[in-house]
C-alpha positions as CSV (number, residue, x, y, z in Angstrom):
1,M,149.1,24.9,91.7
2,R,148.6,24.0,88.0
3,Q,145.4,22.1,89.0
4,V,143.8,25.4,89.9
5,V,143.7,26.1,86.1
6,S,143.6,22.6,84.7
7,M,140.5,21.6,86.7
8,W,138.4,23.8,84.4
9,G,138.8,21.1,81.7
10,N,137.1,18.6,84.0
11,T,133.3,18.8,83.9
12,R,132.8,17.1,87.3
13,M,135.2,19.6,88.9
14,I,133.2,22.4,87.4
15,V,130.0,20.9,88.9
16,L,131.7,20.6,92.3
17,T,132.8,24.3,92.0
18,A,129.1,25.2,91.5
19,I,128.0,23.0,94.3
20,S,130.6,24.6,96.6
21,A,129.6,28.1,95.7
22,A,125.9,27.4,96.2
23,A,126.5,25.7,99.6
24,Y,128.6,28.6,100.8
25,V,126.0,31.2,99.6
26,A,123.2,29.2,101.2
27,V,124.9,29.2,104.6
28,L,126.3,32.8,104.5
29,L,123.1,34.6,103.5
30,P,120.9,33.9,106.6
31,F,123.5,35.5,108.8
32,K,124.1,38.7,106.8
33,G,121.8,40.6,109.1
34,L,124.0,39.8,112.2
35,V,126.5,42.5,111.4
36,I,129.7,43.1,113.3
37,I,131.3,45.7,111.1
38,P,128.7,47.3,108.8
39,G,129.3,46.5,105.1
40,L,132.4,44.4,105.9
41,T,131.7,41.4,108.1
42,E,129.1,39.6,110.1
43,V,128.6,36.6,112.4
44,R,129.9,33.7,110.1
45,P,129.2,30.1,111.2
46,G,129.4,29.5,107.5
47,G,133.1,30.2,107.7
48,A,133.6,26.5,108.4
49,I,132.3,25.5,104.9
50,P,135.4,26.5,102.8
51,I,137.7,24.4,105.0
52,V,135.4,21.4,104.9
53,M,134.9,21.6,101.1
54,G,138.7,22.3,100.7
55,F,139.4,18.9,102.2
56,F,136.8,17.2,100.0
57,F,137.0,19.0,96.6
58,G,140.4,20.8,96.5
59,P,140.7,23.4,93.8
60,A,137.0,23.2,93.0
61,A,136.3,24.3,96.6
62,A,138.8,27.1,96.4
63,W,137.0,28.6,93.3
64,G,133.6,27.8,94.7
65,S,134.4,29.6,98.0
66,A,135.8,32.6,96.2
67,F,132.7,33.0,93.9
68,G,130.3,32.0,96.7
69,N,131.6,34.7,99.0
70,L,131.4,37.3,96.2
71,I,127.8,36.3,95.4
72,A,126.8,36.3,99.1
73,D,128.2,39.8,99.4
74,A,126.2,41.0,96.4
75,L,123.0,39.4,97.5
76,G,123.4,40.5,101.1
77,G,124.0,44.1,100.3
78,M,127.7,44.0,101.4
79,L,129.4,44.3,98.0
80,T,132.3,46.8,98.4
81,P,135.8,47.2,97.0
82,V,137.0,44.9,99.9
83,S,135.0,42.1,98.2
84,A,137.8,41.8,95.7
85,F,140.2,41.0,98.6
86,G,137.5,38.6,99.9
87,F,137.5,36.7,96.6
88,L,141.3,36.1,96.9
89,A,141.2,35.4,100.6
90,N,138.4,32.8,100.4
91,F,140.2,31.1,97.5
92,I,143.3,30.8,99.7
93,Y,141.2,29.8,102.7
94,A,139.8,26.8,101.0
95,Y,143.0,25.9,99.1
96,I,145.3,25.6,102.1
97,P,143.5,22.5,103.6
98,Y,143.7,20.7,100.3
99,A,147.4,21.6,99.6
100,F,148.6,21.0,103.2
101,W,146.8,17.8,103.7
102,R,147.6,16.3,100.3
103,A,151.3,17.2,100.8
104,L,151.7,15.9,104.4
105,M,149.0,13.3,105.0
106,G,147.9,12.0,101.6
107,R,144.3,10.6,101.4
108,S,143.8,9.9,105.1
109,N,140.7,11.1,107.0
110,P,141.6,14.4,108.7
111,V,139.8,13.5,112.0
112,R,140.9,9.8,112.0
113,S,144.6,10.1,111.5
114,G,146.0,9.8,115.0
115,V,148.1,12.4,116.9
116,K,150.1,13.5,113.8
117,G,146.9,14.0,111.9
118,W,145.4,16.2,114.6
119,L,148.5,18.2,114.8
120,V,148.6,18.8,111.0
121,Y,144.8,19.5,111.1
122,G,145.5,22.2,113.8
123,V,148.2,23.8,111.7
124,V,145.9,23.7,108.7
125,I,143.0,25.6,110.3
126,V,145.2,28.1,112.1
127,T,147.1,28.9,108.9
128,A,144.0,29.2,106.8
129,C,142.3,31.5,109.3
130,L,145.3,33.7,109.7
131,S,145.5,33.9,105.9
132,I,141.9,34.9,105.3
133,G,142.0,37.5,108.1
134,S,145.3,38.9,106.9
135,V,144.3,39.3,103.2
136,I,140.8,40.8,103.9
137,G,142.0,42.9,106.9
138,W,144.9,44.2,104.8
139,G,142.5,45.2,102.0
140,G,140.1,46.8,104.4
141,D,142.8,48.9,106.0
142,L,144.4,49.8,102.7
143,L,141.0,51.1,101.3
144,K,140.4,53.0,104.6
145,M,137.3,51.1,105.4
146,A,138.3,49.5,108.7
147,P,141.5,49.2,110.7
148,F,143.3,45.9,110.5
149,A,143.2,45.4,114.3
150,A,139.4,45.5,113.9
151,L,138.6,43.7,110.7
152,G,141.5,41.2,110.5
153,L,141.1,40.1,114.1
154,I,137.3,39.6,113.8
155,I,137.5,37.6,110.6
156,T,140.3,35.4,111.9
157,V,138.7,34.6,115.3
158,N,135.2,34.2,113.8
159,D,136.4,31.7,111.2
160,F,138.6,29.8,113.6
161,I,135.8,29.2,116.0
162,A,133.4,28.1,113.2
163,T,136.0,25.7,111.7
164,A,137.3,24.2,115.0
165,T,133.7,23.4,116.0
166,I,131.3,23.1,113.1
167,G,133.9,22.3,110.5
168,T,135.5,19.4,112.5
169,I,132.1,17.8,113.2
170,L,131.1,18.1,109.5
171,I,134.4,16.5,108.3
172,G,133.9,13.7,110.8
173,L,130.4,13.0,109.6
174,L,130.9,13.5,105.9
175,Y,134.4,12.5,104.9
176,E,133.8,8.8,104.4
177,R,130.4,9.4,102.8
178,V,131.9,11.8,100.2
179,R,134.7,9.3,99.4
180,G,132.2,6.5,99.2
181,M,130.3,8.5,96.5
182,G,133.5,8.9,94.5
183,L,133.5,12.7,94.8
184,M,136.8,13.4,96.6
185,V,139.2,15.5,94.5
186,D,141.6,12.6,94.0
187,Q,138.8,10.5,92.7
188,V,137.5,13.1,90.2
189,L,140.7,14.8,89.0
190,D,143.9,13.3,87.7
191,E,146.3,14.8,90.2
192,E,149.8,16.0,89.5
193,S,152.7,14.1,91.2
194,V,153.3,15.4,94.7
195,P,156.3,17.7,94.9
196,S,159.6,16.5,96.5
197,S,159.6,16.3,100.3
198,G,162.0,19.2,100.6
199,R,159.9,21.5,98.5
200,I,156.8,20.4,100.4
201,R,158.4,21.2,103.8
202,L,159.6,24.6,102.5
203,G,156.2,25.4,101.1
204,V,154.4,24.5,104.4
205,V,157.0,26.5,106.4
206,F,156.6,29.5,104.1
207,C,152.8,29.4,104.3
208,V,152.7,29.1,108.1
209,A,155.4,31.7,108.6
210,G,153.9,34.1,106.0
211,A,150.4,33.9,107.4
212,A,151.7,34.5,111.0
213,V,154.1,37.3,110.0
214,A,151.4,39.1,108.0
215,F,148.7,38.8,110.7
216,F,150.8,39.7,113.7
217,S,152.7,42.5,112.1
218,G,149.3,44.0,111.0
219,L,147.9,43.6,114.5
220,L,151.0,45.1,116.0
221,I,151.2,48.1,113.7
222,S,147.4,48.8,113.6
223,G,146.6,48.0,117.3
224,E,149.7,49.0,119.2
225,M,151.6,51.5,117.1
226,L,148.6,53.3,115.6
227,G,146.3,52.8,118.6
228,A,143.3,51.3,116.8
229,G,141.0,49.3,119.0
230,Y,140.9,45.5,118.7
231,G,137.9,43.7,117.3
232,A,134.6,45.6,117.1
233,A,136.1,48.3,119.4
234,G,138.3,49.4,116.6
235,F,135.5,50.3,114.3
236,V,135.0,53.9,115.3
237,P,135.3,57.0,113.2
238,E,138.5,58.2,114.8
239,A,140.3,54.8,114.4
240,T,143.5,55.1,112.3
241,R,143.3,53.2,109.0
242,G,144.6,53.4,105.5
243,T,148.2,54.1,106.5
244,M,151.2,53.0,104.6
245,A,152.6,51.5,107.8
246,V,150.0,48.7,107.8
247,G,149.9,48.4,104.1
248,A,153.7,48.1,103.7
249,G,154.3,46.3,107.0
250,M,152.2,43.3,106.0
251,V,153.6,42.9,102.5
252,P,156.6,40.6,103.4
253,G,154.4,38.1,105.2
254,L,151.8,38.1,102.4
255,L,154.5,37.5,99.8
256,L,156.0,34.7,101.9
257,L,152.5,33.1,102.0
258,L,152.1,33.4,98.3
259,V,155.5,31.8,97.6
260,G,154.6,29.0,100.0
261,L,151.4,28.2,98.2
262,I,153.2,28.1,94.8
263,L,155.7,25.6,96.3
264,L,153.1,23.1,97.5
């Protein structure tokens, strides 16, 4: 993950970060009024943008998505303490496509890579969506703003639908054009050598397992053990939130996810 820091010495990567942030803000803001959970989340077709940009711009997209979401929250009147978790979550959300695809599929087009490519693509978007839902949902529950079973589930499903539909179409339309313009991350930034195959496999396994463990443990504890409603049904005054059970129960999965990202 050294490129996450080293990219700031590359002017073109900084420009791509600004472009990524601006694009994300431009797509998020028009839908801020379509609120699902007040002050926390809304209908988000723009959830596809970080995944798309992650495939194209790598670390620049990760930083751009993090800053873009924070700016959109501020301009849309939804800036809360949970926005700090949103910053981290959106960074991871855009970084996973870059890290997974670079490690497993190299420079091939995500939607034109045969059966193996589609399988890896599916793993990428599922892992990314579970990750963003887990981190933001964990933060929202920890800060007693919404139960994980409500917030985490809504964000995960919302972003998965947007990415699987809009995101896939955009990648198919734009991938070769972006490469033809010389703007792909491997064309702009001198990349580090790819880690050993054993380390890559371990990193991918840790990320996938960590995201799944964090998400489903949070869902089980919040939704089943504590009785919070799922999705929008869980956002009611009497819903249980802010318990140590959810906060501590999700930590092993989140730590596993973090270790996996470092290994990639």
